[in-house]
N, C-alpha and C positions, 0 to 999 in steps of 0.2 A: 504493499500500500503505499509506503513511504517513497519507493522509488516511482510509482505511479504518479503520486503527487509532484514530485520533482519534475517528471517529465511533462505534466501539465503545465507547470510553470514555464518551462522553456518553449513550449508550443506558444504560450501567450505572448512571448516577447516580439514575435513577428507580426507586426502589424503594419498596415500601408500608411505612410505619412506624406504621401506627394500632394495631397488635396490641402494640407494645412501649413501654415508657416510655423517654424520651429522656434518657439520663444525660449529665452533664457536670459539670465542675468549673470553678470561677471564683476569681480572686484578683487582688490589685493589685500591680503593680510600684512600686518607691519613687517613681518619677516620676509616679504617678497613673494610669498605663495600666491599664485593666480588662481582664483576659484570661479568655476563656471557651473551654474546650476540650471538644470532644465527640468520643468514639472510636466509629466505626462500621467495622469491618473487612470488611464484606460485599462491598464493590467497591473496586477500587484507586484511587479519586478522593478528592480533598480540595477543600475551599473554604477560602480565606483571605480575610478580609474585615475592613474597618475602617470603623466607623460614627463619623463626627465629629459631635459634638452642636452643630452649626451649620447654619442654613437662612436662607432669606431674612428671616425674622422678626428676625433679628439684625443686620440691615444698618442703616447709618445713613440717615436721610432725605437724599435728594440723592446717595447712593452705594449704590443698589439694583443688584442683578444680581451682587454679589461672590460670594455662594455658588455660584451656578450657573456663574460665570466660572471659579472655581477647579476646579470638578468637570472642567472641560476642560483648565485649565492644567496640573494635576497629573499628567497624562498626557504632557506634551510634553518630558519628560527632567529628568534630575537632574544633579548633579556626576559621577556615575558611569554614568549612562545618557544616551547622546547623544540629542539631540532627533530625533524620528521612530522611535526604536528601541524604545520600550516594546512596542508591538503586535508588532513583529517577533520580540522575544524571548519573548513570549507563545506566539505561533502556532509558533514553531520548537520550542518544548518541549511541543507537543501540548495546549495550554490555551486558554482563553477568558478574556475579562474584560469588565467593564462598570462603570458607576457611575450614580447618579441623584441629583438633589437635590430636597428638599421644602421646606416653609416652616420645618421643624424639624431637618433633618439633611442631611447628605452622605454618601453610602455608596458605598465602593469594594469590589470583590471580584474575585478570580481562581478559576477551576476549573482544576484541574491534575491529571495522574496523581500518584499519591501519592509516587512518587520524586522529585518536584519541590518537596516541602515546603520545604526550605531556600531555594531559589530564590524561592518566593512570600513568604516572610518578609523575605528581604533586599529584594524589590522594594518591599514596603509600607514597610519601615523607611527606604528611600532616599526615597520619596514624602514621609515625615513629616519626615525629617531634613535632606535635601539638595535640596529643590526649587530650580528656578532661576526667578528672577522677573526678567526683563530686559525693558526697554522696547523695545529695537529689534527684537526678532523674536517673542519668546513672546507678549507682550500684544498687539501688532497682529495676530498670526495668530490667537489666539483670539477677540479682539474680533470678527473677521470670522466665525469659526465660530459664535460665539453668535449673532450678528445673523442668520446664515442659518438657524440652528435656529428663531429666533423667527419669522422669515418662513414657514418651513415648517409649523411647529405651531401659529401663531396667525394672523399676518397674511393668509395665503394659504390657511388651512384653513376649510372650512366648519364653522360653529358654533365656531370655535377660541377665542373669548372667552367661551364660555358661563359658565364658573365664575368667572371674574374678574368679569363683568358682575354676578353676583349677590353675589359676596363684597365687592366694592368698595362696596356699599350696606348691606349688613349690618354690616361691621366699619369703623366710622368713626373709631375711635381705635387698636384694635389692628392691628399691621402684617399680619395676615392679609388685610386689605383690599387690600394692595399686590399687584402682579404678581410671581409667583414668579420668573419669568425675568429680571425687572428692566427698566430702560428703558435705551434706547440712549444717551441724553444724559447719564445718570449715569456710564456706563462710559467715555464719551468725555471727560467732565470730570474723571476720577480721574487721579492721578499715581501715579508708582512708588511713593512713600511710603505712599500709601493701601493699595495692595495688600499691601506688605510688612507693615504694621501689622495688617491682617487676617489675613494668614497666621500672623503670631507669636502672635496672641491665640488663635485658633481651632483651628488644625491642629496640635496639640500633645498629647502623650499623656494629660495630665490632663483632656482633653476629648474622649476617644475610647474606644472599645471595640474590642478586636482579638479575632476569633472565628477559630479553626480547628476544622474539623468534618471528619470522614471517616476515611480509612484512615491513622490516626496511631497512635504509641505516646506516651502521656501523658508519661512522664519525658524522653523524647528531645525531644518538642516544647517542654516547659517549658524545657529548656536552650537550644534554639534561639531561642525567644522572649527569653530573657534576653541570649543573645549579640547579638541585633540590635536590642533595643528598650530595654534597661535603661539605657543610657547617653544615651539621648535626653533633652534637657533639657525640663523643662515650662515652661508660662507661668504667668503669675499666674491666680488662680482666675477663672473666667468667672462674672459675677454679672449677673444679668438683672433688670431693674425696668421690664417692659413694660406700657404703660398698659392698664387693665382696660376691657372694653366695657360701656357702659351698657345695660341691657335695653331692647328695642325696645317700645314701649306703643301705638303706632299704626301700621296698615298703611302701608308704604312702596311707592309704586308707581313704576315707572321704564320706559324704553325704551332698546333698543340697536339699532342699524342695522348689518347685516353685509352687504357687497356680495358676499359668496361664497355666499349661500343664496338659494334660491327658495321655500322652504317656512318660515313663521314657526314659532316655537316659545314655548311657555309655560314660564316658569321661575318657581318659588316657593322661597324660601329661609327657613330659620328657624336661629337660634343655639342649639346644643345643647351638652351637657357634654363635657368632655374625654375623651380616649380611654381614661384608666385608670378612669373611673367605672363603676359598675355601670348607671347610666342609658344610658350610651352603648350598652353591650351590649344593653339592651332595646330601643333605637331601631334598632340592627341587625337584631333579630328582625321589629320592625314593619315595616322597609323590604322585608325578605324576603316578609313576608306580603302586603304591598300590591302588589308588582310584579315579583317575581323568578320569572321563568318563565312559560310560557303558561298555567299553571293558577292563577296568582296572581289576586288580586280585581280589580285595575285592568286588567291585560292582557286578562283574560277578558271583562270588561264593555265596555272601551273600543275594544280592537283587535278582538276576535272577535266579540261579540254585536252591539254597535251599530255597529261599523265607522266610529267617529267619529275614530279617532286612528291615524297611522302607527305610532307608538311611544310608550310611557309608562314612565316609571322614576321610582322613588324610592330614594334612597340617603343613608345617614348617613355623612358624611365627617369621622370624628372624628380630631382632632389632638392635640397635646400640651397646649394651653392651652384650646382650644374646639373644637366640632364645628360642621359646616354640614349640616343636614338639606336635602336638595335634591330638588325634585320638577320633573320634566320631561316634557312631551308636545307632540307634533306633530299637527296637524289633518289631517282628510281631508275633501276636498270642500267644502262650504259650512259646516261647523262652524267655530265662532269659538274664539279662545283663551278667551273667557269662557265658552263651552260647556264646554270641557275642564276648567277651574277649577271650575266647578259641579259636575261628575261626580266630580272628584277629592275635593271637600270632602264630598260625600255619604258616600263610603266612609270617609273620616277620621272623620267625625262617628259613623258607625256603631261604629267601634272605640272611640271616646271614651265611647259610651253602653253598648254590649253587650260581653260577654266573647265572645272567640272560642271556637271548640270545643276540645274535648280533641284531637281528631284533627288540627286545624290546628296546635295547639301542638307535637304530636309530629312533624309534618312540617316545622315550622320549625326544630326542635332537630336533627333528621336532616340538613336542608340545611345548617346551620351546622357540623355535625360533618363533612360531606363536604368542605366549604370548608377547614376546619382541617386535615384529613388530607391533602388535595391540596397544600396550601401546605407541608407538612412531609413531602412524599414523596420528597425528595432532599435531599442534604447541602448543596446551594445554599440551598434553601428553610429548612431547619433553622438554618443559619448567620445567615440574616436574621432569623428569628423570635427567636433567643437574643440577637442585638444589640438589636432592638426592645424585647423585654421588660425587659431590663436598663436600657436608657436611658430608656424613656418610662413604664414601669410600676413601675420600682424593685424588680422581682421576677422574676428569670430563671426561676425554677421555674414560672411561669405557663405555660410551654410544655407542662407536663404536667398543669396544673389548670384552664386557661382553659375547657375544655368542661364541667367540673363547674359553673362559674359559669352558663353558658348552660343547663344541664339544671335549674339550680334557679330559673329566672326563671319566674314564675307568669302566669296569664292577668290576674289582677287588676294585676299590675305593668304589663303592656302597656297596659292601659286607663289607669292612673294616669298613666303617662309621656306617653302620648298626649295626655291632657288638660293636662298641665303644660307641654309644649314646643310643640305643634302648634296654638296659638290663632290665630285670623285676625288679631288686633291685634298679633301679635309676628312678623310676617313682612314679606318683600319679595316683590312680585309684579311681574315683570318681562316684558314684551312683547319677545322678540327677533326683529326684523323684517328682512325683505330690503332692502338699501340699494343704493346705486351709489356711483360715485366721487365724486359731488357730495353725496350724502347718506349718510354713514357715520360711525359714532362712532369718535372717536379719543381716544388717551390722551396727556394733556399731561405 
């Protein structure tokens, strides 16, 4: 019965929000913590989340992997939550939780029945105020977990290093060219003081956004936020002075050998503008036009009609400082990677020369609207969006106006942006090839 009730709670969180504006309030505590509250009483569910503005790009050279390491470590207990008890507490109270790390952020969240609001705030305040960082058990345990995840997601996964293989060539100065999960040797070389300094600098209220969304009462929630977070001390201001990336002016070619694959892959990458720019949104529309769905230009041509590719995909991976426009294709039969590149270039050149049709533009805007609505169809998704818009765009209200930006993009802008950023001399072309134990690309 308990499991059934829990499942009911999670079914209830998926509700459509496309017909209503997402209301919220936001404010800062004296210690710098930014608080965002969204009240929606249609289902008895809440999401409590904390986004720390720290990711792998903030790590020092020779000490990579810290951000992802802490994603795991901060689930391992606090001064008031014994090791191994975090997940048991969440499950016993009908909730679920998770976290993720990117190059730009670390995000934690819990989904609970709404009568567990105070519990969720207490647990996140414990994570922020009272983490235990001990050499003898926590660090050794989590080093093992991190290494195992790396083996699962990268070392032993087919095409596991696709993104890194391209970005390590695109970003030669900026830390986006590093491996997000970090290097084993860097974690092994780190000492206890290294970990404590990283935690003290980045996992503090003045470098975080707290979001509570769902079945709450605003004034009650504000009092509980004050109770559990107002007295947490802040750290010094986080100042970033990351190196700028010089533009690529000549095509870079490279090869990567992966013993976990049998079918080679073509990878093409370009450096594109940061996520908050209008041009990044235009590139999102362009990638949808080229390869999103079976009716898209590249899929229909290369997979359906000519049957020369098993798969083809383009995507604009926009981040806080830069974006990566990535093209991927897997050949069929005797078709070569050069054949695939030629076909892709033909379609890109068409977009650079001719305007897409009014009907295609309408389809693109409808597709992006569907994606936006799907992301914000639950309190969990809304909480994530609110945290992202505040942290990376500096405008939380974009949760209600982002679609207007996409609707205002013109066919002329798509052509202009394609010409500006998808030039052949501004890219990396990488052959991702089958290898073996004696012929594989390794990371030093």
